[in-house]
VONU-605596 format. One record per residue (C-alpha): residue in one letter; y, x, z; residue number from 1. Coordinates in steps of 0.5 Angstrom, whole numbers, plus 2048, in hexadecimal, padded with zeros to 3 digits. Each point is the difference from the previous one (the first is absolute). Layout:
N
<node A, <Y, X, Z>, NUM>;
...
This chain:
315
<node M, <800, 800, 800>, 1>;
<node I, <805, 806, 802>, 2>;
<node V, <7FE, 803, 7F9>, 3>;
<node L, <802, 7FA, 7FC>, 4>;
<node V, <807, 7FF, 804>, 5>;
<node G, <801, 807, 7FE>, 6>;
<node I, <7FF, 7FF, 7F9>, 7>;
<node G, <804, 7FA, 800>, 8>;
<node I, <806, 804, 803>, 9>;
<node I, <7FF, 805, 7FB>, 10>;
<node I, <7FF, 7FA, 7FA>, 11>;
<node L, <807, 7FD, 803>, 12>;
<node L, <804, 807, 801>, 13>;
<node V, <7FF, 802, 7F8>, 14>;
<node V, <801, 7F9, 7FE>, 15>;
<node V, <807, 800, 804>, 16>;
<node F, <801, 807, 7FD>, 17>;
<node L, <7FF, 7FE, 7F9>, 18>;
<node I, <805, 7FA, 801>, 19>;
<node V, <805, 804, 803>, 20>;
<node I, <800, 804, 7FA>, 21>;
<node G, <800, 7FB, 7FB>, 22>;
<node L, <806, 7FC, 803>, 23>;
<node R, <804, 806, 802>, 24>;
<node E, <807, 7FF, 7FF>, 25>;
<node S, <803, 802, 7F8>, 26>;
<node R, <806, 804, 800>, 27>;
<node A, <805, 7FE, 7FC>, 28>;
<node S, <802, 808, 7FF>, 29>;
<node D, <7FD, 807, 801>, 30>;
<node P, <7FF, 802, 807>, 31>;
<node L, <802, 807, 7FF>, 32>;
<node E, <807, 7FD, 7FD>, 33>;
<node S, <801, 7FC, 806>, 34>;
<node R, <7FF, 806, 805>, 35>;
<node L, <804, 804, 7FC>, 36>;
<node A, <805, 7FB, 800>, 37>;
<node E, <800, 7FF, 807>, 38>;
<node Y, <800, 808, 801>, 39>;
<node A, <806, 800, 7FC>, 40>;
<node A, <804, 7FB, 804>, 41>;
<node Q, <7FE, 804, 806>, 42>;
<node G, <804, 806, 7FD>, 43>;
<node I, <7F8, 804, 802>, 44>;
<node S, <7FE, 804, 7FB>, 45>;
<node A, <7F8, 800, 7FF>, 46>;
<node D, <7FB, 803, 7FB>, 47>;
<node L, <7FB, 7FB, 7FC>, 48>;
<node E, <7FA, 803, 805>, 49>;
<node D, <804, 7FD, 805>, 50>;
<node I, <801, 7FA, 7FE>, 51>;
<node E, <7F9, 7FE, 7FD>, 52>;
<node L, <7FD, 802, 807>, 53>;
<node S, <805, 7FB, 803>, 54>;
<node Q, <7FD, 7FA, 7FD>, 55>;
<node P, <7FB, 7FC, 803>, 56>;
<node L, <7F8, 802, 800>, 57>;
<node T, <7FE, 7FA, 7FB>, 58>;
<node E, <805, 803, 7FB>, 59>;
<node R, <7FF, 807, 800>, 60>;
<node V, <7F8, 800, 800>, 61>;
<node V, <7FC, 7F8, 800>, 62>;
<node F, <804, 7FD, 7FA>, 63>;
<node P, <800, 807, 7FC>, 64>;
<node L, <7F8, 801, 802>, 65>;
<node A, <7FF, 7F8, 7FE>, 66>;
<node R, <803, 801, 7FA>, 67>;
<node K, <7FD, 806, 7FE>, 68>;
<node L, <7FA, 7FC, 801>, 69>;
<node G, <801, 7FB, 7FC>, 70>;
<node S, <802, 804, 7FA>, 71>;
<node I, <7F9, 803, 801>, 72>;
<node V, <7FD, 7F9, 800>, 73>;
<node L, <804, 7FE, 7FA>, 74>;
<node R, <7FD, 805, 7FC>, 75>;
<node F, <7F9, 7FD, 800>, 76>;
<node T, <803, 7F8, 800>, 77>;
<node P, <800, 7FD, 7F9>, 78>;
<node Q, <807, 7FE, 7FD>, 79>;
<node N, <7FE, 7FA, 800>, 80>;
<node A, <7FF, 7FF, 808>, 81>;
<node I, <807, 804, 801>, 82>;
<node Q, <804, 7FB, 7FC>, 83>;
<node Q, <7FD, 7FA, 804>, 84>;
<node T, <801, 803, 806>, 85>;
<node T, <808, 801, 7FE>, 86>;
<node H, <800, 7F9, 7FE>, 87>;
<node K, <7FD, 7FE, 806>, 88>;
<node L, <805, 804, 804>, 89>;
<node E, <806, 7FD, 7FC>, 90>;
<node M, <7FD, 7F9, 801>, 91>;
<node A, <800, 802, 807>, 92>;
<node G, <807, 802, 800>, 93>;
<node N, <7FF, 807, 801>, 94>;
<node P, <7FF, 7FF, 808>, 95>;
<node G, <803, 807, 803>, 96>;
<node G, <801, 803, 7FA>, 97>;
<node L, <7F8, 801, 7FE>, 98>;
<node D, <7FE, 803, 7FA>, 99>;
<node P, <7F9, 800, 7FD>, 100>;
<node T, <800, 808, 802>, 101>;
<node L, <800, 7FE, 807>, 102>;
<node F, <7FC, 7FA, 800>, 103>;
<node W, <7FA, 804, 7FD>, 104>;
<node A, <801, 805, 806>, 105>;
<node L, <7FF, 7FA, 804>, 106>;
<node R, <7FA, 7FE, 7FD>, 107>;
<node L, <7FD, 806, 800>, 108>;
<node V, <802, 801, 808>, 109>;
<node G, <7FC, 7FA, 801>, 110>;
<node V, <7FA, 803, 7FD>, 111>;
<node G, <800, 805, 804>, 112>;
<node L, <800, 7FC, 806>, 113>;
<node G, <7F8, 7FF, 7FE>, 114>;
<node G, <800, 808, 800>, 115>;
<node I, <803, 800, 807>, 116>;
<node L, <7FB, 7FB, 802>, 117>;
<node L, <7FA, 804, 7FE>, 118>;
<node F, <802, 806, 803>, 119>;
<node V, <801, 7FC, 807>, 120>;
<node A, <7F8, 7FD, 7FE>, 121>;
<node S, <7FE, 808, 7FF>, 122>;
<node I, <803, 802, 807>, 123>;
<node A, <7FE, 7FA, 804>, 124>;
<node P, <7FC, 801, 806>, 125>;
<node A, <7F9, 7FE, 800>, 126>;
<node G, <7FE, 7F9, 802>, 127>;
<node S, <807, 7FE, 7FD>, 128>;
<node F, <802, 7FA, 7FC>, 129>;
<node L, <801, 804, 7FA>, 130>;
<node E, <7F9, 804, 800>, 131>;
<node G, <7FD, 800, 7F9>, 132>;
<node R, <806, 7FB, 7FE>, 133>;
<node G, <804, 804, 7FD>, 134>;
<node L, <800, 7FE, 7F9>, 135>;
<node L, <800, 7F8, 802>, 136>;
<node V, <806, 801, 804>, 137>;
<node A, <805, 805, 7FC>, 138>;
<node L, <7FE, 7FC, 7F9>, 139>;
<node P, <803, 7FA, 802>, 140>;
<node A, <806, 803, 803>, 141>;
<node G, <801, 804, 7FA>, 142>;
<node V, <800, 7FA, 7FB>, 143>;
<node L, <805, 7FC, 805>, 144>;
<node G, <804, 806, 801>, 145>;
<node F, <800, 800, 7F8>, 146>;
<node Y, <802, 7F9, 7FF>, 147>;
<node L, <804, 7FF, 806>, 148>;
<node P, <807, 803, 7FC>, 149>;
<node E, <7FE, 7FB, 7FB>, 150>;
<node L, <7FF, 7FA, 804>, 151>;
<node W, <807, 801, 803>, 152>;
<node L, <804, 801, 7FA>, 153>;
<node R, <7FC, 7F9, 7FD>, 154>;
<node G, <803, 7FD, 807>, 155>;
<node R, <807, 803, 7FF>, 156>;
<node I, <800, 7FD, 7F8>, 157>;
<node N, <7FD, 7F9, 802>, 158>;
<node N, <805, 800, 806>, 159>;
<node R, <806, 802, 7FB>, 160>;
<node Q, <7FE, 7FB, 7FB>, 161>;
<node S, <7FF, 7FB, 805>, 162>;
<node E, <807, 801, 802>, 163>;
<node I, <802, 800, 7F9>, 164>;
<node R, <7FE, 7FA, 7FF>, 165>;
<node R, <803, 7FC, 806>, 166>;
<node A, <806, 803, 7FE>, 167>;
<node M, <800, 7FE, 7F9>, 168>;
<node P, <803, 7F8, 800>, 169>;
<node D, <805, 802, 805>, 170>;
<node A, <802, 806, 7FB>, 171>;
<node L, <800, 7FC, 7FA>, 172>;
<node D, <804, 7FA, 803>, 173>;
<node L, <806, 805, 801>, 174>;
<node L, <7FF, 802, 7F9>, 175>;
<node T, <801, 7F9, 7FE>, 176>;
<node I, <806, 7FF, 803>, 177>;
<node C, <803, 807, 7FF>, 178>;
<node V, <7FF, 7FE, 7F8>, 179>;
<node E, <802, 7FA, 800>, 180>;
<node A, <806, 802, 804>, 181>;
<node G, <802, 804, 7FA>, 182>;
<node L, <7FD, 807, 802>, 183>;
<node G, <7FD, 804, 7FA>, 184>;
<node F, <7F8, 801, 802>, 185>;
<node D, <801, 808, 802>, 186>;
<node A, <806, 7FD, 806>, 187>;
<node A, <7FB, 7FB, 802>, 188>;
<node M, <7FA, 805, 801>, 189>;
<node A, <805, 804, 804>, 190>;
<node K, <802, 7FA, 805>, 191>;
<node V, <7F9, 800, 801>, 192>;
<node N, <7FF, 807, 802>, 193>;
<node E, <807, 800, 804>, 194>;
<node K, <7FD, 7F9, 805>, 195>;
<node W, <7F9, 802, 801>, 196>;
<node N, <7FC, 806, 802>, 197>;
<node N, <7F9, 800, 7FD>, 198>;
<node A, <7FC, 802, 7FB>, 199>;
<node L, <802, 7FB, 7FB>, 200>;
<node S, <807, 802, 801>, 201>;
<node E, <7FF, 807, 800>, 202>;
<node G, <7FC, 7FF, 7F9>, 203>;
<node F, <806, 7FD, 7FD>, 204>;
<node G, <804, 805, 803>, 205>;
<node R, <7FC, 806, 7FC>, 206>;
<node V, <800, 7FC, 7FA>, 207>;
<node L, <809, 800, 801>, 208>;
<node R, <7FF, 807, 801>, 209>;
<node D, <7FC, 801, 7F9>, 210>;
<node I, <804, 7FC, 7FC>, 211>;
<node Q, <807, 804, 802>, 212>;
<node L, <7FC, 806, 7FF>, 213>;
<node G, <7FF, 7FD, 7F9>, 214>;
<node R, <7FA, 7FD, 7FF>, 215>;
<node L, <7FF, 7F9, 7FD>, 216>;
<node R, <800, 7FA, 805>, 217>;
<node R, <7F9, 7FD, 7FD>, 218>;
<node E, <7FD, 807, 800>, 219>;
<node A, <802, 801, 808>, 220>;
<node L, <7FE, 7F9, 802>, 221>;
<node R, <7F9, 801, 7FD>, 222>;
<node D, <7FF, 807, 804>, 223>;
<node M, <802, 7FC, 806>, 224>;
<node A, <7FB, 7FA, 7FF>, 225>;
<node E, <7FB, 806, 7FE>, 226>;
<node R, <801, 803, 807>, 227>;
<node M, <800, 7FB, 804>, 228>;
<node G, <7FA, 7FD, 7FD>, 229>;
<node V, <801, 7F8, 802>, 230>;
<node G, <7FE, 7FB, 7FA>, 231>;
<node E, <806, 7FB, 802>, 232>;
<node L, <805, 806, 7FF>, 233>;
<node T, <7FD, 802, 7FA>, 234>;
<node S, <801, 7F9, 7FD>, 235>;
<node F, <807, 800, 802>, 236>;
<node V, <802, 806, 7FC>, 237>;
<node A, <7FC, 7FE, 7FA>, 238>;
<node A, <804, 7F9, 801>, 239>;
<node V, <807, 804, 801>, 240>;
<node I, <7FF, 805, 7FA>, 241>;
<node Q, <7FD, 7FA, 7FB>, 242>;
<node S, <807, 7FC, 802>, 243>;
<node E, <804, 806, 7FF>, 244>;
<node Q, <7FD, 801, 7F8>, 245>;
<node L, <800, 7F9, 7FF>, 246>;
<node G, <807, 7FF, 803>, 247>;
<node V, <7FD, 7FA, 804>, 248>;
<node S, <805, 7FF, 806>, 249>;
<node M, <7FF, 804, 806>, 250>;
<node A, <802, 7FB, 805>, 251>;
<node K, <7FA, 7FB, 7FD>, 252>;
<node V, <7FB, 805, 800>, 253>;
<node L, <801, 803, 807>, 254>;
<node R, <801, 7F9, 802>, 255>;
<node V, <7F9, 7FE, 7FE>, 256>;
<node Q, <7FD, 806, 803>, 257>;
<node A, <803, 7FF, 806>, 258>;
<node D, <7FD, 7F9, 800>, 259>;
<node Q, <7F9, 803, 7FE>, 260>;
<node M, <800, 805, 806>, 261>;
<node R, <801, 7FB, 805>, 262>;
<node V, <7FB, 7FC, 7FE>, 263>;
<node K, <7FB, 806, 800>, 264>;
<node R, <802, 802, 807>, 265>;
<node R, <7FF, 7F9, 802>, 266>;
<node Q, <7F9, 800, 7FE>, 267>;
<node R, <7FF, 807, 802>, 268>;
<node A, <801, 7FD, 807>, 269>;
<node E, <7FC, 7FA, 7FF>, 270>;
<node E, <7FA, 806, 7FD>, 271>;
<node E, <801, 804, 807>, 272>;
<node A, <800, 7F9, 805>, 273>;
<node H, <7F9, 7FE, 7FD>, 274>;
<node K, <7FD, 807, 800>, 275>;
<node A, <802, 800, 808>, 276>;
<node P, <7FA, 7FB, 802>, 277>;
<node I, <7FB, 804, 7FD>, 278>;
<node K, <803, 807, 803>, 279>;
<node M, <800, 7FD, 806>, 280>;
<node L, <7F8, 800, 800>, 281>;
<node I, <7FF, 807, 801>, 282>;
<node P, <804, 800, 807>, 283>;
<node M, <7FE, 7FA, 802>, 284>;
<node A, <7F8, 801, 7FE>, 285>;
<node I, <801, 808, 804>, 286>;
<node L, <804, 7FF, 806>, 287>;
<node I, <801, 7F8, 801>, 288>;
<node F, <7F9, 7FD, 800>, 289>;
<node P, <7FC, 805, 803>, 290>;
<node S, <805, 7FF, 806>, 291>;
<node I, <7FF, 7F8, 800>, 292>;
<node C, <7F8, 801, 800>, 293>;
<node I, <801, 804, 806>, 294>;
<node V, <803, 7FC, 804>, 295>;
<node L, <7FD, 7F9, 7FE>, 296>;
<node M, <7F9, 803, 800>, 297>;
<node T, <7FF, 805, 806>, 298>;
<node P, <800, 7FA, 805>, 299>;
<node A, <7FB, 7FD, 7FC>, 300>;
<node V, <7FC, 806, 7FF>, 301>;
<node L, <801, 801, 808>, 302>;
<node M, <7FD, 7F9, 802>, 303>;
<node L, <7FA, 801, 7FB>, 304>;
<node M, <7FF, 806, 804>, 305>;
<node Q, <800, 7FD, 806>, 306>;
<node S, <7FD, 7F9, 7FE>, 307>;
<node A, <7F8, 800, 7FE>, 308>;
<node L, <800, 802, 7FA>, 309>;
<node K, <800, 807, 803>, 310>;
<node G, <7F9, 7FF, 802>, 311>;
<node I, <7FE, 7FE, 7FA>, 312>;
<node L, <803, 806, 7FC>, 313>;
<node G, <7FE, 804, 805>, 314>;
<node L, <807, 803, 801>, 315>;
């Protein structure tokens, strides 16, 4: 039992370490530049070695090693898998500034968890739980460590897409009001980006920045729909592009799209409400029903044990 608790603690520590690396705060500027600016503001002269040593251990050792490990893994990874990983990270909103190199390094470190457990099993004392069961414990741990970052990434994607779906009806209502009030579509997107702080408003803000850099609006909108991977948003972008090409009134298109988004939101709410009783069966069967059976059946069992049935059954 103590060995199992120790294994659980090791797995928990490794998982926490992986999550800390994956969810690290992305920095807008170079750490060396910020250090140089601090020394310049204080009027202190320092060489590059002192500035590098003043950085945290994670920036000097952990992240460079993780990136190096990830670059080695990427050499043997198919190009299709790398492109899929990049696309998934974009759909998840690039959490913590995570790139494919670090992501595959996390997966490889997770595989190393199985090797650690195999080593622990090889030095386990005689009579312990791990004696002769190294592969039985190490293989599931390695597989779990390899797929754990992928499961975490899928969860981030699903949460972000759910946030976008919830925000779309209100955002389209605001777009419709702004366009009907006389604003252009770009100005309406700017209003959405200014009013809310969610994944959808950030997507509109990126579209505006792309347009300012010289890209066509339809190309920027298509890229936004591809980055988010939400079917409703893809349909909305297709309708906007089609109305722009055919000369249809943008306000009417936005009004129709907003009505459809509200209907779909109501349908999703009803669907989740219908799923609730089925989801409640599992906790009821595991937690509630056994407790009820114990409370109701225990007195009856005790009475039977004290009755004549006890002698008949030979209890």
